[in-house]
N, CA, C and O atoms as CSV, one atom per row, in Angstrom:
chain,resi,resn,atom,element,x,y,z
A,1,MET,N,N,186.837,18.529,217.454
A,1,MET,CA,C,187.202,19.047,216.159
A,1,MET,C,C,186.345,18.374,215.083
A,1,MET,O,O,186.115,17.166,215.126
A,2,ALA,N,N,185.889,19.150,214.143
A,2,ALA,CA,C,185.160,18.594,213.004
A,2,ALA,C,C,186.153,17.891,212.092
A,2,ALA,O,O,187.341,18.214,212.088
A,3,ARG,N,N,185.659,16.926,211.317
A,3,ARG,CA,C,186.523,16.280,210.329
A,3,ARG,C,C,185.825,16.306,208.982
A,3,ARG,O,O,184.596,16.294,208.908
A,4,LEU,N,N,186.589,16.340,207.950
A,4,LEU,CA,C,186.059,16.383,206.598
A,4,LEU,C,C,185.248,15.115,206.333
A,4,LEU,O,O,185.721,14.008,206.588
A,5,GLU,N,N,184.031,15.279,205.824
A,5,GLU,CA,C,183.179,14.121,205.560
A,5,GLU,C,C,183.138,13.748,204.087
A,5,GLU,O,O,183.288,12.576,203.741
A,6,HIS,N,N,182.933,14.743,203.205
A,6,HIS,CA,C,182.944,14.432,201.781
A,6,HIS,C,C,183.243,15.681,200.960
A,6,HIS,O,O,183.171,16.811,201.446
A,7,PHE,N,N,183.578,15.435,199.714
A,7,PHE,CA,C,183.839,16.470,198.726
A,7,PHE,C,C,182.944,16.142,197.546
A,7,PHE,O,O,182.835,14.977,197.164
A,8,ALA,N,N,182.298,17.146,196.957
A,8,ALA,CA,C,181.353,16.892,195.867
A,8,ALA,C,C,181.771,17.624,194.594
A,8,ALA,O,O,182.337,18.717,194.643
A,9,PHE,N,N,181.480,16.997,193.455
A,9,PHE,CA,C,181.654,17.667,192.186
A,9,PHE,C,C,180.705,17.098,191.141
A,9,PHE,O,O,180.155,16.006,191.285
A,10,PHE,N,N,180.536,17.896,190.069
A,10,PHE,CA,C,179.646,17.541,188.974
A,10,PHE,C,C,180.287,16.528,188.026
A,10,PHE,O,O,181.510,16.406,187.952
A,11,ALA,N,N,179.438,15.814,187.312
A,11,ALA,CA,C,179.885,14.925,186.244
A,11,ALA,C,C,178.800,14.868,185.175
A,11,ALA,O,O,177.622,14.701,185.488
A,12,THR,N,N,179.192,15.005,183.935
A,12,THR,CA,C,178.249,14.841,182.838
A,12,THR,C,C,177.747,13.412,182.793
A,12,THR,O,O,176.574,13.165,182.512
A,13,ASP,N,N,178.641,12.468,183.070
A,13,ASP,CA,C,178.300,11.050,183.110
A,13,ASP,C,C,178.698,10.503,184.494
A,13,ASP,O,O,179.789,9.953,184.646
A,14,PRO,N,N,177.817,10.652,185.507
A,14,PRO,CA,C,178.182,10.253,186.864
A,14,PRO,C,C,178.514,8.765,187.012
A,14,PRO,O,O,179.355,8.407,187.836
A,15,THR,N,N,177.882,7.911,186.244
A,15,THR,CA,C,178.171,6.473,186.342
A,15,THR,C,C,179.580,6.170,185.858
A,15,THR,O,O,180.300,5.396,186.488
A,16,ARG,N,N,179.971,6.767,184.760
A,16,ARG,CA,C,181.326,6.565,184.231
A,16,ARG,C,C,182.370,7.088,185.216
A,16,ARG,O,O,183.401,6.448,185.426
A,17,LEU,N,N,182.108,8.246,185.818
A,17,LEU,CA,C,183.061,8.803,186.770
A,17,LEU,C,C,183.117,7.967,188.043
A,17,LEU,O,O,184.194,7.778,188.609
A,18,LYS,N,N,181.979,7.468,188.497
A,18,LYS,CA,C,181.942,6.553,189.646
A,18,LYS,C,C,182.821,5.342,189.360
A,18,LYS,O,O,183.621,4.941,190.205
A,19,ASP,N,N,182.678,4.762,188.186
A,19,ASP,CA,C,183.471,3.587,187.810
A,19,ASP,C,C,184.967,3.907,187.801
A,19,ASP,O,O,185.778,3.068,188.195
A,20,PHE,N,N,185.338,5.104,187.359
A,20,PHE,CA,C,186.737,5.526,187.351
A,20,PHE,C,C,187.316,5.510,188.768
A,20,PHE,O,O,188.376,4.926,188.990
A,21,TYR,N,N,186.638,6.141,189.725
A,21,TYR,CA,C,187.162,6.220,191.090
A,21,TYR,C,C,187.151,4.867,191.806
A,21,TYR,O,O,188.011,4.605,192.646
A,22,VAL,N,N,186.209,4.032,191.488
A,22,VAL,CA,C,186.183,2.678,192.062
A,22,VAL,C,C,187.371,1.885,191.532
A,22,VAL,O,O,188.060,1.211,192.298
A,23,ARG,N,N,187.614,1.961,190.225
A,23,ARG,CA,C,188.691,1.190,189.600
A,23,ARG,C,C,190.073,1.726,189.971
A,23,ARG,O,O,190.959,0.947,190.321
A,24,VAL,N,N,190.269,3.028,189.902
A,24,VAL,CA,C,191.600,3.607,190.059
A,24,VAL,C,C,192.033,3.753,191.517
A,24,VAL,O,O,193.200,3.529,191.839
A,25,PHE,N,N,191.095,4.132,192.412
A,25,PHE,CA,C,191.464,4.382,193.798
A,25,PHE,C,C,190.818,3.422,194.788
A,25,PHE,O,O,190.978,3.583,195.998
A,26,GLY,N,N,190.091,2.425,194.289
A,26,GLY,CA,C,189.527,1.408,195.169
A,26,GLY,C,C,188.408,1.909,196.062
A,26,GLY,O,O,188.132,1.306,197.099
A,27,MET,N,N,187.756,3.006,195.679
A,27,MET,CA,C,186.669,3.530,196.505
A,27,MET,C,C,185.451,2.613,196.389
A,27,MET,O,O,185.283,1.902,195.398
A,28,LYS,N,N,184.619,2.645,197.408
A,28,LYS,CA,C,183.417,1.801,197.464
A,28,LYS,C,C,182.166,2.661,197.330
A,28,LYS,O,O,182.097,3.752,197.895
A,29,VAL,N,N,181.181,2.172,196.586
A,29,VAL,CA,C,179.902,2.868,196.485
A,29,VAL,C,C,179.156,2.652,197.797
A,29,VAL,O,O,178.846,1.517,198.161
A,30,VAL,N,N,178.868,3.751,198.512
A,30,VAL,CA,C,178.163,3.645,199.786
A,30,VAL,C,C,176.735,4.184,199.695
A,30,VAL,O,O,175.918,3.929,200.580
A,31,LEU,N,N,176.435,4.922,198.636
A,31,LEU,CA,C,175.076,5.395,198.399
A,31,LEU,C,C,174.888,5.545,196.900
A,31,LEU,O,O,175.623,6.287,196.248
A,32,ASP,N,N,173.916,4.848,196.359
A,32,ASP,CA,C,173.646,4.847,194.929
A,32,ASP,C,C,172.382,5.668,194.679
A,32,ASP,O,O,171.275,5.214,194.970
A,33,ASN,N,N,172.547,6.865,194.146
A,33,ASN,CA,C,171.425,7.761,193.845
A,33,ASN,C,C,171.249,7.923,192.342
A,33,ASN,O,O,170.849,8.991,191.877
A,34,ARG,N,N,171.542,6.884,191.585
A,34,ARG,CA,C,171.477,7.030,190.126
A,34,ARG,C,C,170.072,7.319,189.614
A,34,ARG,O,O,169.924,7.828,188.504
A,35,SER,N,N,169.039,7.009,190.389
A,35,SER,CA,C,167.674,7.279,189.927
A,35,SER,C,C,167.132,8.615,190.439
A,35,SER,O,O,165.983,8.961,190.165
A,36,ALA,N,N,167.945,9.363,191.176
A,36,ALA,CA,C,167.523,10.674,191.692
A,36,ALA,C,C,167.638,11.733,190.594
A,36,ALA,O,O,168.179,11.468,189.521
A,37,THR,N,N,167.130,12.920,190.870
A,37,THR,CA,C,167.271,14.055,189.957
A,37,THR,C,C,167.958,15.184,190.706
A,37,THR,O,O,167.335,15.783,191.584
A,38,PRO,N,N,169.201,15.501,190.407
A,38,PRO,CA,C,170.069,14.828,189.450
A,38,PRO,C,C,170.613,13.522,190.021
A,38,PRO,O,O,170.642,13.338,191.238
A,39,PRO,N,N,171.042,12.622,189.149
A,39,PRO,CA,C,171.586,11.347,189.627
A,39,PRO,C,C,172.948,11.537,190.266
A,39,PRO,O,O,173.631,12.528,190.010
A,40,GLY,N,N,173.338,10.583,191.099
A,40,GLY,CA,C,174.656,10.692,191.712
A,40,GLY,C,C,175.017,9.499,192.565
A,40,GLY,O,O,174.262,8.533,192.679
A,41,TYR,N,N,176.200,9.591,193.165
A,41,TYR,CA,C,176.740,8.514,193.997
A,41,TYR,C,C,177.565,9.118,195.123
A,41,TYR,O,O,178.125,10.206,194.988
A,42,PHE,N,N,177.630,8.395,196.239
A,42,PHE,CA,C,178.620,8.669,197.269
A,42,PHE,C,C,179.585,7.489,197.259
A,42,PHE,O,O,179.165,6.333,197.317
A,43,LEU,N,N,180.879,7.788,197.184
A,43,LEU,CA,C,181.932,6.781,197.219
A,43,LEU,C,C,182.774,7.050,198.456
A,43,LEU,O,O,183.033,8.211,198.776
A,44,ALA,N,N,183.206,6.014,199.159
A,44,ALA,CA,C,184.004,6.212,200.371
A,44,ALA,C,C,185.262,5.364,200.354
A,44,ALA,O,O,185.322,4.307,199.726
A,45,ASP,N,N,186.271,5.863,201.069
A,45,ASP,CA,C,187.480,5.077,201.277
A,45,ASP,C,C,187.355,4.305,202.588
A,45,ASP,O,O,186.316,4.372,203.245
A,46,ASP,N,N,188.388,3.582,202.970
A,46,ASP,CA,C,188.344,2.762,204.181
A,46,ASP,C,C,188.287,3.574,205.468
A,46,ASP,O,O,187.957,3.039,206.526
A,47,GLN,N,N,188.607,4.860,205.384
A,47,GLN,CA,C,188.574,5.727,206.563
A,47,GLN,C,C,187.263,6.513,206.668
A,47,GLN,O,O,187.054,7.246,207.634
A,48,GLY,N,N,186.382,6.361,205.674
A,48,GLY,CA,C,185.100,7.049,205.714
A,48,GLY,C,C,185.048,8.379,204.991
A,48,GLY,O,O,183.991,9.010,204.950
A,49,MET,N,N,186.156,8.826,204.418
A,49,MET,CA,C,186.137,10.039,203.600
A,49,MET,C,C,185.408,9.713,202.311
A,49,MET,O,O,185.628,8.658,201.716
A,50,ALA,N,N,184.536,10.618,201.877
A,50,ALA,CA,C,183.696,10.305,200.727
A,50,ALA,C,C,183.761,11.363,199.633
A,50,ALA,O,O,184.035,12.536,199.884
A,51,LEU,N,N,183.503,10.913,198.422
A,51,LEU,CA,C,183.288,11.769,197.255
A,51,LEU,C,C,181.823,11.665,196.891
A,51,LEU,O,O,181.256,10.573,196.866
A,52,GLU,N,N,181.211,12.801,196.609
A,52,GLU,CA,C,179.846,12.810,196.089
A,52,GLU,C,C,179.928,13.213,194.631
A,52,GLU,O,O,180.417,14.294,194.305
A,53,ILE,N,N,179.455,12.356,193.765
A,53,ILE,CA,C,179.434,12.642,192.334
A,53,ILE,C,C,177.996,12.980,191.968
A,53,ILE,O,O,177.089,12.167,192.149
A,54,ILE,N,N,177.800,14.180,191.455
A,54,ILE,CA,C,176.460,14.688,191.144
A,54,ILE,C,C,176.347,14.878,189.637
A,54,ILE,O,O,177.204,15.510,189.018
A,55,GLY,N,N,175.283,14.329,189.047
A,55,GLY,CA,C,175.044,14.552,187.626
A,55,GLY,C,C,174.882,16.037,187.360
A,55,GLY,O,O,174.073,16.703,188.006
A,56,ARG,N,N,175.653,16.562,186.407
A,56,ARG,CA,C,175.617,17.992,186.108
A,56,ARG,C,C,174.306,18.357,185.412
A,56,ARG,O,O,174.021,17.858,184.324
A,57,PRO,N,N,173.495,19.241,186.048
A,57,PRO,CA,C,172.260,19.676,185.399
A,57,PRO,C,C,172.560,20.414,184.098
A,57,PRO,O,O,173.591,21.078,183.987
A,58,ALA,N,N,171.679,20.305,183.126
A,58,ALA,CA,C,171.852,20.984,181.842
A,58,ALA,C,C,172.064,22.479,182.081
A,58,ALA,O,O,171.357,23.103,182.873
A,59,GLY,N,N,173.041,23.032,181.385
A,59,GLY,CA,C,173.302,24.463,181.477
A,59,GLY,C,C,174.264,24.866,182.576
A,59,GLY,O,O,174.715,26.011,182.605
A,60,GLU,N,N,174.593,23.951,183.485
A,60,GLU,CA,C,175.548,24.260,184.566
A,60,GLU,C,C,176.961,23.987,184.070
A,60,GLU,O,O,177.184,23.045,183.310
A,61,SER,N,N,177.902,24.799,184.492
A,61,SER,CA,C,179.286,24.601,184.080
A,61,SER,C,C,180.160,24.367,185.304
A,61,SER,O,O,179.748,24.615,186.438
A,62,ASN,N,N,181.361,23.892,185.059
A,62,ASN,CA,C,182.350,23.718,186.123
A,62,ASN,C,C,183.040,25.047,186.386
A,62,ASN,O,O,183.141,25.888,185.492
A,63,ALA,N,N,183.516,25.236,187.616
A,63,ALA,CA,C,184.364,26.376,187.933
A,63,ALA,C,C,185.740,26.126,187.337
A,63,ALA,O,O,186.075,24.992,186.995
A,64,ASN,N,N,186.529,27.169,187.214
A,64,ASN,CA,C,187.919,26.991,186.820
A,64,ASN,C,C,188.650,26.408,188.010
A,64,ASN,O,O,189.122,27.150,188.871
A,65,GLN,N,N,188.751,25.101,188.072
A,65,GLN,CA,C,189.272,24.413,189.245
A,65,GLN,C,C,190.765,24.617,189.444
A,65,GLN,O,O,191.295,24.300,190.509
A,66,ARG,N,N,191.435,25.130,188.458
A,66,ARG,CA,C,192.867,25.389,188.619
A,66,ARG,C,C,193.092,26.276,189.845
A,66,ARG,O,O,194.097,26.127,190.539
A,67,TRP,N,N,192.178,27.186,190.111
A,67,TRP,CA,C,192.343,28.138,191.193
A,67,TRP,C,C,191.317,27.963,192.300
A,67,TRP,O,O,191.433,28.616,193.338
A,68,VAL,N,N,190.332,27.120,192.125
A,68,VAL,CA,C,189.255,27.001,193.102
A,68,VAL,C,C,189.391,25.777,193.996
A,68,VAL,O,O,189.390,25.913,195.220
A,69,CYS,N,N,189.506,24.596,193.424
A,69,CYS,CA,C,189.473,23.391,194.257
A,69,CYS,C,C,190.109,22.196,193.556
A,69,CYS,O,O,190.353,22.197,192.349
A,70,HIS,N,N,190.365,21.181,194.372
A,70,HIS,CA,C,190.818,19.883,193.872
A,70,HIS,C,C,190.539,18.859,194.958
A,70,HIS,O,O,190.303,19.212,196.114
A,71,VAL,N,N,190.568,17.612,194.586
A,71,VAL,CA,C,190.452,16.522,195.555
A,71,VAL,C,C,191.795,15.792,195.542
A,71,VAL,O,O,192.351,15.509,194.480
A,72,ALA,N,N,192.309,15.491,196.744
A,72,ALA,CA,C,193.630,14.882,196.856
A,72,ALA,C,C,193.530,13.457,197.391
A,72,ALA,O,O,192.757,13.175,198.306
A,73,PHE,N,N,194.316,12.575,196.810
A,73,PHE,CA,C,194.374,11.182,197.225
A,73,PHE,C,C,195.771,10.873,197.729
A,73,PHE,O,O,196.752,11.077,197.014
A,74,SER,N,N,195.864,10.383,198.951
A,74,SER,CA,C,197.142,9.949,199.506
A,74,SER,C,C,197.494,8.598,198.903
A,74,SER,O,O,196.685,7.671,198.912
A,75,VAL,N,N,198.715,8.498,198.376
A,75,VAL,CA,C,199.187,7.251,197.776
A,75,VAL,C,C,200.552,6.897,198.362
A,75,VAL,O,O,201.257,7.765,198.875
A,76,ASP,N,N,200.917,5.624,198.284
A,76,ASP,CA,C,202.206,5.174,198.801
A,76,ASP,C,C,203.362,5.562,197.888
A,76,ASP,O,O,204.481,5.779,198.355
A,77,ASP,N,N,203.094,5.651,196.582
A,77,ASP,CA,C,204.147,5.931,195.617
A,77,ASP,C,C,203.581,6.789,194.484
A,77,ASP,O,O,202.865,6.290,193.616
A,78,VAL,N,N,203.907,8.079,194.501
A,78,VAL,CA,C,203.368,9.011,193.507
A,78,VAL,C,C,203.805,8.624,192.101
A,78,VAL,O,O,202.994,8.655,191.176
A,79,SER,N,N,205.065,8.263,191.926
A,79,SER,CA,C,205.563,7.906,190.589
A,79,SER,C,C,204.824,6.701,190.014
A,79,SER,O,O,204.464,6.685,188.837
A,80,GLU,N,N,204.603,5.701,190.851
A,80,GLU,CA,C,203.909,4.490,190.400
A,80,GLU,C,C,202.459,4.787,190.021
A,80,GLU,O,O,201.989,4.339,188.975
A,81,LYS,N,N,201.742,5.545,190.870
A,81,LYS,CA,C,200.342,5.868,190.578
A,81,LYS,C,C,200.253,6.777,189.359
A,81,LYS,O,O,199.345,6.636,188.540
A,82,ARG,N,N,201.193,7.706,189.240
A,82,ARG,CA,C,201.203,8.592,188.070
A,82,ARG,C,C,201.374,7.779,186.789
A,82,ARG,O,O,200.658,8.006,185.814
A,83,ALA,N,N,202.307,6.844,186.782
A,83,ALA,CA,C,202.528,6.005,185.602
A,83,ALA,C,C,201.265,5.224,185.257
A,83,ALA,O,O,200.906,5.097,184.086
A,84,GLU,N,N,200.592,4.701,186.281
A,84,GLU,CA,C,199.341,3.971,186.041
A,84,GLU,C,C,198.298,4.878,185.385
A,84,GLU,O,O,197.650,4.488,184.414
A,85,LEU,N,N,198.143,6.088,185.922
A,85,LEU,CA,C,197.141,7.020,185.396
A,85,LEU,C,C,197.511,7.508,183.995
A,85,LEU,O,O,196.641,7.643,183.134
A,86,GLU,N,N,198.788,7.770,183.766
A,86,GLU,CA,C,199.220,8.175,182.430
A,86,GLU,C,C,198.981,7.043,181.434
A,86,GLU,O,O,198.656,7.293,180.273
A,87,GLY,N,N,199.142,5.805,181.884
A,87,GLY,CA,C,198.856,4.650,181.034
A,87,GLY,C,C,197.394,4.574,180.622
A,87,GLY,O,O,197.051,3.936,179.627
A,88,MET,N,N,196.526,5.237,181.404
A,88,MET,CA,C,195.103,5.304,181.081
A,88,MET,C,C,194.783,6.511,180.203
A,88,MET,O,O,193.625,6.739,179.852
A,89,GLY,N,N,195.817,7.286,179.846
A,89,GLY,CA,C,195.631,8.438,178.982
A,89,GLY,C,C,195.425,9.752,179.721
A,89,GLY,O,O,195.161,10.774,179.086
A,90,LEU,N,N,195.538,9.753,181.052
A,90,LEU,CA,C,195.380,10.994,181.799
A,90,LEU,C,C,196.659,11.822,181.701
A,90,LEU,O,O,197.764,11.279,181.682
A,91,VAL,N,N,196.493,13.133,181.640
A,91,VAL,CA,C,197.615,14.052,181.457
A,91,VAL,C,C,197.853,14.819,182.752
A,91,VAL,O,O,196.913,15.330,183.360
A,92,PHE,N,N,199.099,14.896,183.165
A,92,PHE,CA,C,199.463,15.591,184.396
A,92,PHE,C,C,199.958,17.002,184.112
A,92,PHE,O,O,200.562,17.261,183.071
A,93,GLU,N,N,199.697,17.914,185.048
A,93,GLU,CA,C,200.248,19.257,184.978
A,93,GLU,C,C,201.755,19.153,185.158
A,93,GLU,O,O,202.240,18.280,185.878
A,94,THR,N,N,202.492,20.039,184.507
A,94,THR,CA,C,203.945,20.022,184.641
A,94,THR,C,C,204.461,21.110,185.582
A,94,THR,O,O,205.562,20.994,186.120
A,95,ASP,N,N,203.674,22.158,185.780
A,95,ASP,CA,C,204.161,23.300,186.561
A,95,ASP,C,C,203.792,23.236,188.046
A,95,ASP,O,O,204.089,24.171,188.789
A,96,THR,N,N,203.153,22.155,188.490
A,96,THR,CA,C,202.746,22.068,189.895
A,96,THR,C,C,203.356,20.864,190.614
A,96,THR,O,O,202.962,20.554,191.738
A,97,VAL,N,N,204.294,20.197,189.989
A,97,VAL,CA,C,204.927,19.016,190.582
A,97,VAL,C,C,205.764,19.431,191.798
A,97,VAL,O,O,206.508,20.411,191.752
A,98,VAL,N,N,205.626,18.664,192.883
A,98,VAL,CA,C,206.489,18.819,194.056
A,98,VAL,C,C,207.165,17.470,194.268
A,98,VAL,O,O,206.498,16.436,194.287
A,99,ASP,N,N,208.481,17.477,194.429
A,99,ASP,CA,C,209.230,16.247,194.622
A,99,ASP,C,C,210.358,16.518,195.617
A,99,ASP,O,O,211.501,16.758,195.226
A,100,THR,N,N,210.023,16.478,196.905
A,100,THR,CA,C,210.998,16.715,197.968
A,100,THR,C,C,211.008,15.509,198.905
A,100,THR,O,O,210.220,14.577,198.744
A,101,ASP,N,N,211.904,15.540,199.878
A,101,ASP,CA,C,211.943,14.460,200.870
A,101,ASP,C,C,210.704,14.475,201.757
A,101,ASP,O,O,210.333,13.441,202.314
A,102,ALA,N,N,210.062,15.628,201.897
A,102,ALA,CA,C,208.890,15.757,202.762
A,102,ALA,C,C,207.577,15.490,202.031
A,102,ALA,O,O,206.614,15.031,202.645
A,103,MET,N,N,207.525,15.772,200.720
A,103,MET,CA,C,206.270,15.634,199.991
A,103,MET,C,C,206.534,15.421,198.508
A,103,MET,O,O,207.444,16.009,197.923
A,104,LYS,N,N,205.715,14.567,197.925
A,104,LYS,CA,C,205.711,14.350,196.481
A,104,LYS,C,C,204.258,14.471,196.044
A,104,LYS,O,O,203.365,13.895,196.666
A,105,THR,N,N,204.025,15.218,194.976
A,105,THR,CA,C,202.658,15.443,194.548
A,105,THR,C,C,202.588,15.717,193.049
A,105,THR,O,O,203.543,16.209,192.449
A,106,ALA,N,N,201.452,15.395,192.463
A,106,ALA,CA,C,201.212,15.654,191.048
A,106,ALA,C,C,199.711,15.841,190.832
A,106,ALA,O,O,198.891,15.196,191.485
A,107,PHE,N,N,199.370,16.731,189.909
A,107,PHE,CA,C,197.970,17.050,189.611
A,107,PHE,C,C,197.582,16.564,188.216
A,107,PHE,O,O,198.381,16.605,187.280
A,108,PHE,N,N,196.340,16.104,188.101
A,108,PHE,CA,C,195.771,15.688,186.819
A,108,PHE,C,C,194.284,15.993,186.852
A,108,PHE,O,O,193.759,16.418,187.881
A,109,ARG,N,N,193.612,15.784,185.752
A,109,ARG,CA,C,192.152,15.938,185.690
A,109,ARG,C,C,191.527,14.578,185.428
A,109,ARG,O,O,191.994,13.807,184.590
A,110,ASP,N,N,190.448,14.301,186.175
A,110,ASP,CA,C,189.749,13.027,185.985
A,110,ASP,C,C,189.004,13.056,184.653
A,110,ASP,O,O,189.034,14.079,183.968
A,111,PRO,N,N,188.339,11.972,184.263
A,111,PRO,CA,C,187.670,11.935,182.958
A,111,PRO,C,C,186.595,13.001,182.760
A,111,PRO,O,O,186.198,13.248,181.621
A,112,GLU,N,N,186.106,13.644,183.830
A,112,GLU,CA,C,185.113,14.720,183.711
A,112,GLU,C,C,185.743,16.102,183.808
A,112,GLU,O,O,185.034,17.108,183.772
A,113,GLY,N,N,187.060,16.167,183.930
A,113,GLY,CA,C,187.753,17.446,183.996
A,113,GLY,C,C,187.940,18.001,185.401
A,113,GLY,O,O,188.425,19.122,185.556
A,114,ASN,N,N,187.566,17.237,186.434
A,114,ASN,CA,C,187.776,17.681,187.805
A,114,ASN,C,C,189.254,17.573,188.156
A,114,ASN,O,O,189.911,16.589,187.817
A,115,ARG,N,N,189.767,18.584,188.831
A,115,ARG,CA,C,191.185,18.617,189.176
A,115,ARG,C,C,191.456,17.717,190.375
A,115,ARG,O,O,190.791,17.826,191.405
A,116,CYS,N,N,192.431,16.832,190.237
A,116,CYS,CA,C,192.782,15.856,191.270
A,116,CYS,C,C,194.277,15.917,191.545
A,116,CYS,O,O,195.073,16.333,190.703
A,117,GLN,N,N,194.629,15.492,192.747
A,117,GLN,CA,C,196.025,15.456,193.169
A,117,GLN,C,C,196.327,14.090,193.763
A,117,GLN,O,O,195.508,13.524,194.488
A,118,ILE,N,N,197.491,13.569,193.456
A,118,ILE,CA,C,198.010,12.419,194.191
A,118,ILE,C,C,199.159,12.960,195.032
A,118,ILE,O,O,199.961,13.766,194.561
A,119,VAL,N,N,199.230,12.504,196.290
A,119,VAL,CA,C,200.216,13.071,197.208
A,119,VAL,C,C,200.768,12.007,198.145
A,119,VAL,O,O,200.050,11.112,198.591
A,120,TRP,N,N,202.052,12.122,198.431
A,120,TRP,CA,C,202.720,11.334,199.465
A,120,TRP,C,C,203.400,12.330,200.389
A,120,TRP,O,O,204.032,13.280,199.925
A,121,ARG,N,N,203.274,12.119,201.692
A,121,ARG,CA,C,203.937,12.970,202.679
A,121,ARG,C,C,204.767,12.095,203.604
A,121,ARG,O,O,204.371,10.974,203.925
A,122,SER,N,N,205.902,12.597,204.026
A,122,SER,CA,C,206.747,11.858,204.940
A,122,SER,C,C,206.090,11.727,206.312
A,122,SER,O,O,206.392,10.792,207.053
A,123,ARG,N,N,205.204,12.644,206.656
A,123,ARG,CA,C,204.387,12.536,207.855
A,123,ARG,C,C,203.039,13.175,207.578
A,123,ARG,O,O,202.943,14.115,206.789
A,124,LYS,N,N,202.004,12.670,208.220
A,124,LYS,CA,C,200.656,13.149,207.983
A,124,LYS,C,C,200.526,14.617,208.362
A,124,LYS,O,O,201.247,15.108,209.231
A,125,LEU,N,N,199.609,15.311,207.710
A,125,LEU,CA,C,199.346,16.703,208.045
A,125,LEU,C,C,198.961,16.802,209.516
A,125,LEU,O,O,198.229,15.953,210.024
A,126,GLY,N,N,199.446,17.824,210.196
A,126,GLY,CA,C,199.108,18.032,211.591
A,126,GLY,C,C,199.963,17.268,212.560
A,126,GLY,O,O,199.771,17.393,213.769
A,127,GLN,N,N,200.899,16.480,212.081
A,127,GLN,CA,C,201.783,15.702,212.986
A,127,GLN,C,C,203.186,16.258,212.977
A,127,GLN,O,O,204.060,15.738,213.671
């Protein structure tokens, strides 16, 4: 079976967005392409899942991510992580919250406007 290797998205300021994911989710820089055209970074978690942050070329826009895509981060406590992120000024969607015994989840946008999810599940997907 194939496994997900990375998810990529644009950033107007890739260095600032890299710093956000390193600080907030503890991701590690595994490839520094800041001098490339366009500049970018690969960040990975302890399991090897990676985010690719690509400097947005002039004239390119983001898709309406509300309906297209998001990146999800598994957390131990959705309420605690949400409070931390809200303390940083991030705003959460109100109409997509799930709070059940099986799953808790909340969506927000990172500093570049990319749609993100924090999620806790009572058991891992596929189990």
